[in-house]
N, C-alpha and C positions, 0 to 999 in steps of 0.2 A: 293652530286649530281654532283658537277663540275668534280670530278674524273671519274664519270661514263660517262659523256658526252665527256670529253677530258682526257683520261687516261695518256697521256704524259705531261699534263700541270702541272706546279708548282703552288700549291695552298697554300696561306698563310691564316691561320685562326687567327682571333683576339679574345683574351679572356680578354677583359678589365674588366669585372665584376667578374673574378675568377670563372667562371662557372665550370671549370674542377675541381677546388679545392672543390667547394660545392658538387659535385657529390660524393666525398669521404665520406661525412657526411650524406648521405641519411638514413642509418640505424639509426643513432642518432636522426635525425629529426623525423623519424617515431615513435621512442620510445617516444619522447617528445610529439608528437601528441596524442599517446595513453594515456599518463598520463593526458594530458589536457582534453581529451574526458571523461575520468573517473571522473574528477572533475566537468565536465559540463553535466553529464548524465541526471540530472533532469531539466535542463534548456531547455525551448522550443526553437526549432530552429528559428532563426531570431529575438529572443528577446535579450534584453540587459542582460549582466551579472550583477546580483545584487551587489550593493556596498558592502554588507557584505561578499561576496565571493571573491572579488578582492584581499584583503590583504592575504587571505589564499592561493590563487594561487601564488601570487608574492613571498610570504615567504616560499613556499614549496621548501625544499632543492633539491628534486629530479627533479625539473623543472628548475634548474639553467642552463643557456646557457653558455657553456665554450667559445664559439667563435662566433663572428658575421659572418653570412654567406653571407651577401650582402653589 
C-alpha cells in the first residue's frame, strides 16, 4: 500500500517473525493439515481429541514436523 500512495518512497519492511520463510512451506503445511484431518475425521467438530487417539497422532511418522515455522 505505501508504494501505491508514494511510488518514489523508500519502504523498509520488517520480517521479524520470518513470515517470508514460512511462505515457502505452505505446501508442506497443507499436506500436514490433510493428514491430521484424515486422523480426526470421526471426531465431532469442537470436541476434544480422545486420549486414546493422541499417541497415535504424535507417533505417526508422516506427521513429523521438520522445522518450526513460528
